[in-house]
C-alpha positions in Angstrom: 0.0 0.0 0.0 1.4 3.4 -0.9 2.5 5.7 1.8 0.0 8.4 2.3 -0.1 12.1 3.0 -3.2 13.9 3.9 -4.2 17.4 3.1 -5.4 20.3 5.3 -7.2 23.6 4.6 -4.8 26.5 5.5 -6.9 29.7 5.4 -8.7 30.1 8.7 -11.8 32.2 9.3 -10.7 35.6 10.7 -13.0 35.5 13.7 -13.7 32.5 16.0 -17.4 32.9 17.0 -19.2 30.7 19.4 -22.0 29.1 17.5 -22.6 29.0 13.8 -21.1 31.4 11.3 -21.7 31.1 7.5 -18.9 31.9 5.0 -18.9 31.1 1.3 -15.1 31.5 0.5 -13.1 28.7 -1.1 -10.1 27.4 0.9 -6.8 26.5 -0.8 -5.3 23.2 0.4 -1.8 22.0 1.3 -0.5 18.7 2.6 0.9 17.5 5.9 2.2 14.2 7.1 -0.5 11.6 7.9 -0.7 10.2 11.4 -1.5 6.7 9.9 -1.3 4.8 6.7 -4.1 2.6 7.8 -7.9 2.5 7.3 -8.5 3.2 11.0 -9.7 6.8 11.6 -7.2 8.8 13.7 -7.8 12.0 15.7 -4.8 14.3 16.1 -3.7 15.4 19.6 -4.6 18.9 18.5 -6.2 20.2 15.3 -6.4 18.0 12.2 -8.8 17.5 9.2 -11.7 15.2 8.6 -13.0 14.3 5.1 -16.7 13.3 5.0 -17.9 11.7 1.7 -21.4 12.5 3.0 -24.8 11.3 1.8 -28.0 12.6 0.2 -30.1 15.7 0.5 -33.2 15.8 2.7 -35.7 13.2 1.7 -33.1 11.1 -0.1 -31.9 7.5 0.7 -29.4 8.7 3.3 -29.9 12.3 4.5 -26.6 13.3 6.0 -25.7 15.5 9.0 -22.4 15.8 10.9 -21.8 15.4 14.6 -18.7 17.1 16.0 -17.6 15.5 19.3 -15.2 17.2 21.6 -13.0 14.5 23.3 -10.6 17.0 24.8 -10.5 19.1 28.0 -10.8 22.5 26.3 -13.3 24.1 23.9 -12.6 23.1 20.3 -13.2 25.1 17.1 -13.7 23.7 13.6 -14.5 25.2 10.2 -17.0 23.0 8.3 -16.8 23.4 4.6 -19.7 21.9 2.6 -19.0 20.1 -0.7 -21.8 19.7 -3.2 -22.5 17.4 -6.2 -23.1 18.7 -9.7 -23.5 22.4 -10.6 -25.5 25.0 -8.7 -25.1 27.4 -5.8 -21.8 27.3 -4.1 -21.6 25.4 -0.9 -20.8 27.4 2.2 -18.8 27.2 5.4 -19.6 27.4 9.1 -17.4 27.9 12.2 -18.5 25.8 15.1 -17.3 25.8 18.7 -17.8 22.7 20.8 -17.5 22.7 24.6 -15.5 19.9 26.4 -17.4 16.6 26.4 -20.2 18.1 24.2 -21.5 17.2 20.8 -22.7 19.6 18.1 -24.9 18.7 15.0 -24.2 20.4 11.7 -26.9 19.8 9.1 -25.2 19.8 5.7 -28.4 20.8 3.9 -27.9 24.2 5.5 -24.5 24.5 4.0 -25.1 22.8 0.6 -28.4 24.0 -0.9 -30.0 22.5 -4.0 -27.7 19.4 -4.3 -28.7 15.8 -4.6 -25.5 14.6 -2.8 -23.3 16.4 -0.3 -20.2 16.0 1.8 -17.8 18.1 3.9 -14.3 18.9 4.9 -13.9 19.7 8.6 -10.7 21.6 9.7 -10.2 21.5 13.4 -8.4 24.7 14.2 -8.2 24.3 18.0 -8.7 21.4 20.3 -9.6 17.7 19.7 -12.7 16.8 17.7 -14.0 13.6 16.3 -16.3 14.0 13.3 -18.9 11.5 12.4 -21.7 11.3 9.9 -25.3 10.4 10.8 -27.8 9.2 8.2 -31.6 9.1 8.0 -32.8 6.9 5.1 -36.4 8.2 4.8 -38.4 5.0 5.7 -35.3 2.8 5.3 -33.7 3.4 8.7 -30.7 5.2 10.1 -26.9 4.7 10.2 -23.7 6.3 11.4 -20.1 6.4 10.1 -16.9 8.2 11.1 -15.5 10.6 8.6 -12.1 9.8 7.1 -8.9 11.2 8.6 -7.1 11.0 5.3 -7.5 10.9 1.6 -5.9 8.2 -0.6 -5.2 7.1 -4.1 -6.5 3.5 -3.5 -9.8 2.5 -1.9 -11.5 -0.9 -1.7 -15.2 -1.5 -1.1 -15.2 -5.2 -0.3 -19.0 -6.0 -0.5 -22.4 -4.9 -1.8 -25.4 -6.0 -3.8 -27.3 -4.7 -6.8 -30.4 -6.8 -7.3 -32.8 -3.9 -7.9 -35.9 -6.1 -8.4 -38.9 -5.8 -6.1 -37.9 -9.1 -4.5 -34.5 -7.8 -3.3 -34.7 -4.0 -3.6 -30.9 -3.6 -3.5 -29.1 -0.4 -4.5 -25.4 0.2 -4.3 -23.6 3.6 -4.6 -20.1 4.7 -4.1 -19.8 8.3 -2.7 -16.5 9.9 -3.8 -15.3 13.2 -2.2 -12.7 15.3 -4.0 -11.8 18.1 -1.5 -9.1 19.6 -3.6 -8.9 22.4 -6.2 -7.9 20.0 -9.1 -10.0 17.3 -10.7 -9.5 13.7 -9.8 -9.7 10.7 -12.2 -10.7 7.2 -11.1 -10.6 3.7 -12.6 -12.9 1.3 -10.8 -12.7 -2.5 -11.3 -15.4 -4.9 -10.0 -15.7 -8.6 -9.1 -19.2 -10.0 -8.6 -21.1 -13.3 -8.8 -22.1 -12.2 -12.4 -18.6 -11.6 -13.6 -15.9 -9.0 -13.6 -16.3 -5.5 -15.0 -14.7 -2.0 -14.9 -15.5 1.7 -15.2 -12.4 3.6 -16.4 -11.9 7.4 -16.5 -14.4 8.6 -14.0 -13.9 12.3 -13.4 -14.6 13.8 -9.9 -14.5 17.6 -10.4 -12.6 19.8 -7.9 -14.4 20.4 -4.6 -17.2 18.0 -5.5 -18.9 14.8 -4.4 -19.8 12.3 -7.1 -22.2 9.4 -6.5 -21.3 6.4 -8.7 -24.4 4.3 -9.1 -23.2 0.7 -9.3 -26.7 -0.7 -9.5 -26.9 0.3 -13.1 -23.4 -0.7 -13.9 -23.1 -4.1 -12.3 -26.7 -5.3 -12.4 -28.5 -8.2 -10.6 -25.4 -9.1 -8.5 -25.8 -10.6 -5.0 -22.1 -9.9 -4.3 -20.1 -6.9 -5.7 -16.6 -5.8 -4.7 -15.0 -2.6 -6.1 -11.4 -1.5 -6.2 -11.0 2.2 -6.8 -7.7 3.3 -8.3 -7.2 7.1 -8.3 -4.9 7.8 -11.3 -5.0 11.6 -10.7 -5.6 13.3 -7.5 -6.7 12.0 -4.1 -10.2 11.3 -2.8 -12.2 9.8 0.1 -14.7 7.1 -0.5 -17.8 5.6 1.2 -20.1 2.8 0.2 -23.9 3.3 0.4 -26.0 0.1 0.4 -29.8 0.3 0.5 -32.3 -2.6 0.9 -36.0 -2.1 0.4 -38.0 -5.2 -0.1 -41.2 -6.8 1.4 -39.2 -8.4 4.2 -36.5 -6.0 5.0 -35.4 -2.4 4.8 -32.1 -0.8 5.6 -29.5 1.7 4.8 -25.7 1.2 5.6 -23.1 3.8 4.8 -19.6 2.4 5.3 -16.2 3.9 4.8 -14.2 2.0 2.2 -10.8 0.5 3.1 -7.7 2.6 2.4 -6.0 0.0 0.2 -5.2 -3.5 1.4 -3.3 -5.0 4.4 -2.3 -8.6 5.4 -4.3 -8.6 8.7 -7.7 -7.2 9.6 -9.9 -7.3 12.7 -13.7 -7.5 12.6 -14.9 -6.5 16.1 -18.4 -7.9 16.2 -19.8 -11.1 14.6 -22.7 -13.1 15.9 -24.0 -16.3 14.3 -27.1 -16.7 16.5 -28.6 -13.2 16.6 -27.6 -11.8 13.2 -26.9 -12.8 9.6 -23.3 -11.8 9.2 -21.4 -12.3 5.9 -17.7 -11.6 5.8 -16.2 -10.8 2.3 -12.5 -11.0 1.6 -11.0 -9.3 -1.5 -7.7 -10.1 -3.1 -6.7 -7.0 -5.1 -3.5 -8.6 -6.6 -3.7 -9.2 -10.3 -1.2 -12.1 -10.2 -1.1 -13.9 -6.8 -3.6 -16.1 -5.1 -4.3 -15.2 -1.4 -4.6 -18.0 1.2 -6.6 -16.5 4.1 -7.5 -17.7 7.6 -10.6 -16.3 9.3 -9.6 -16.8 13.0 -12.5 -17.0 15.5 -11.9 -15.0 18.6 -14.6 -16.1 21.1 -15.1 -15.2 24.8 -13.6 -17.4 27.5 -11.6 -20.5 26.7 -13.5 -21.4 23.5 -11.2 -22.2 20.7 -12.1 -23.1 17.1 -10.2 -24.0 13.9 -10.1 -21.1 11.5 -12.2 -20.8 8.3 -9.8 -21.4 5.4 -10.2 -19.4 2.2 -8.5 -19.3 -1.2 -9.1 -16.0 -3.0 -8.0 -15.9 -6.6 -6.3 -12.8 -8.1 -8.6 -9.8 -8.5 -11.5 -11.8 -7.0 -13.5 -12.0 -3.7 -14.9 -14.7 -1.5 -18.0 -14.3 0.8 -18.5 -16.4 3.9 -21.9 -16.7 5.7 -21.2 -17.1 9.4 -24.8 -18.6 9.8 -23.6 -21.5 7.6 -20.8 -22.3 10.1 -22.8 -24.9 12.2 -19.8 -25.6 14.5 -20.2 -22.0 15.8 -23.8 -22.5 16.9 -24.3 -21.2 20.4 -21.0 -19.3 20.6 -22.8 -16.0 20.6 -20.9 -12.8 20.1 -17.4 -13.2 18.7 -14.7 -11.3 16.8 -12.9 -12.4 13.6 -9.3 -11.9 12.5 -8.7 -12.2 8.8 -5.1 -13.2 8.2 -3.3 -13.5 4.8 -1.0 -16.5 5.4 1.6 -15.3 2.9 1.4 -11.7 3.8 -0.3 -10.8 0.5 -2.5 -7.7 1.2 -6.3 -8.2 1.2 -9.4 -6.2 2.2 -12.3 -7.3 4.4 -15.9 -6.2 5.1 -18.6 -7.6 7.3 -22.2 -7.1 6.3 -24.8 -7.7 9.0 -28.6 -7.9 9.4 -30.3 -8.5 12.8 -32.6 -11.4 13.2 -35.4 -10.3 15.5 -39.2 -10.1 15.5 -41.5 -10.6 12.5 -42.5 -8.5 9.6 -40.6 -5.8 7.8 -37.7 -4.5 9.9 -34.9 -2.0 9.4 -31.7 -3.7 10.5 -28.8 -3.3 8.0 -25.2 -2.5 8.9 -21.7 -3.1 7.6 -18.1 -2.3 8.6 -14.8 -2.6 6.9 -12.1 -4.3 8.9 -9.6 -2.5 11.2 -6.0 -2.9 10.1 -4.1 -1.1 12.8 -3.6 -1.0 16.6 -3.0 1.9 19.0 -2.4 2.5 22.7 -5.3 5.0 23.0 -8.8 5.1 21.5 -12.0 7.1 21.9 -15.4 5.6 21.2 -18.6 7.7 21.2 -21.4 5.3 22.0 -25.1 5.2 22.6 -26.4 4.3 26.0 -29.4 2.5 24.5 -27.5 -0.7 23.7 -24.3 -2.1 22.2 -20.9 -1.2 23.6 -17.2 -1.5 22.8 -15.1 -4.5 21.7 -11.4 -4.5 22.8 -8.9 -6.9 21.2 -5.3 -7.6 22.2 -3.4 -8.5 19.0 -0.2 -9.7 20.7 0.4 -13.4 20.5 2.6 -13.4 23.7 1.8 -10.6 26.1 -1.1 -9.5 28.3 -2.6 -6.1 27.8 -3.9 -4.1 30.8 -6.7 -1.9 29.5 -8.1 1.1 31.3 -11.6 2.2 30.3 -13.3 5.5 31.4 -16.4 7.3 30.1 -17.7 10.9 30.2 -21.4 11.5 30.0 -23.7 14.2 31.4 -20.7 15.9 33.0 -19.8 12.8 35.0 -16.8 10.5 34.6 -17.1 6.7 35.1 -13.9 4.7 35.5 -14.1 0.9 35.2 -11.7 -1.6 36.9 -8.7 -2.4 34.7 -9.3 -5.2 32.2 -6.6 -7.9 31.8 -6.6 -9.2 28.2 -4.6 -12.3 27.4 -2.8 -12.8 24.1 -5.2 -12.6 21.1 -8.2 -12.3 23.4 -11.2 -10.0 23.3 -13.4 -8.2 25.8 -16.8 -6.6 25.5 -18.0 -3.6 27.6 -21.7 -3.0 27.4 -22.8 0.6 27.0 -25.0 0.3 30.1 -21.8 -0.1 32.2 -20.5 3.3 31.1 -23.1 5.6 32.7 -25.2 8.5 31.4 -26.6 9.1 28.0 -24.4 8.9 24.9 -21.0 8.5 26.8 -17.7 9.4 25.2 -15.4 6.4 26.1 -11.6 6.5 26.4 -9.7 3.2 26.2 -6.0 3.2 27.0 -3.3 0.5 27.2 0.5 0.4 27.5 0.6 -2.0 24.6 -1.2 -1.6 21.3 -4.9 -2.8 21.2 -7.7 -2.6 18.7 -11.2 -1.2 19.5 -14.5 -1.3 17.7 -18.1 -0.3 18.5 -21.5 -1.7 18.2 -24.6 0.5 18.4 -28.0 -1.1 18.7 -31.4 0.3 19.3 -34.9 0.6 18.0 -33.8 2.5 14.9 -30.0 2.0 14.8 -27.9 -1.1 14.2 -24.3 -0.1 13.5 -20.9 -1.5 13.5 -18.1 1.1 13.7 -14.4 1.4 14.2 -13.4 3.4 17.3 -11.1 6.4 16.8 -7.4 5.9 17.4 -5.6 8.8 19.1 -2.2 9.7 17.7 0.1 7.1 16.1 -1.0 3.6 15.0 0.8 0.5 14.0 -0.2 -2.2 11.5 -1.7 -5.5 12.7 0.6 -8.5 12.4 
């Protein structure tokens, strides 16, 4: 995977005003060294930039807003620059101040008028902010996804489906954000159960979001993976999957993977309560990938890995529900490991299995390919929680978890994690409503989130703080 450099906006609004200030000036862009070359979102110790590929306008399949979350001890300030699709009125900017431990909502429709699709670039000019996108899919449901902390020249969306008939009602779109002042050019290659295909020479104009509708390009496919090669410029990419059929509805907006890596961690998998499908992509054009899906269960339970052979340029999907030997295991995690070190990419698609009738229950997450010693995880108190994994094969990790909610801090007893072991901390243990959780360890760990409720079923990466290191 190519070493990456991310780009930041360098002209700052002249006045820092508490609240919401609108400004329609363009911002030139320069580059700085990236904190991480991985797919894991990373928050800087101070300042930084977030790239948000966004979603649809109000009333669309995934109406998008931003949530700015202050994880630091001081007030934080950010400039939110809207990015539109197509032609029309210029998008605008706002300056937002967020108090310590607080969250502020920015509705992109107020910054990006008269646009079918919209995204944003968020420059944090002071303090520590995590920026996430929230989505409302009309009658389809809701979802949540972190913005990207970098742009890249390679992205991989490992899974999706495009069977648009009434029986399946599947729609798949790639949202591509070009935050820079020069056009970007993409080549996209596909692997699906109906064959391979490509879309060369896609132009993403400067300071624009482009929605690439794969449903009309790779039709009637139950499985579609996409490799996005940016031949000119740099972009950020998300995948938007919609399902709307007589039995199920759902919307899932998932950050694509920044290239490929030999080892990935999927925080939350459940054979009994969900229908989870893990897809592994081999982007190599010449080499076959031999991959183990290692099961990381709670307690002393141990299982042989699921063995996969993935041909060059192809993908393989595994239904966890079909693995009868895992019946009764309950919640688990999965490590996808390329046995020869050949880089791969991984995504888990999930649907809850509860109740009867037509339910909204779709979610998806790309794998996590890096570890860090400090993480933050904004969660919901309704249900769900955080998953912590110790990737070391030989040492114990002592993990400290604390949470801030409603002005109160809750500190849990230290968690001792053995080699290659996982732990789950339920949201209800963290106190208050919508706690902001801090997870720290002297040795590198990996942290993911699950958010579950009446209207939300989401799998997310937590946010690494500072430097990361690749999983091995």
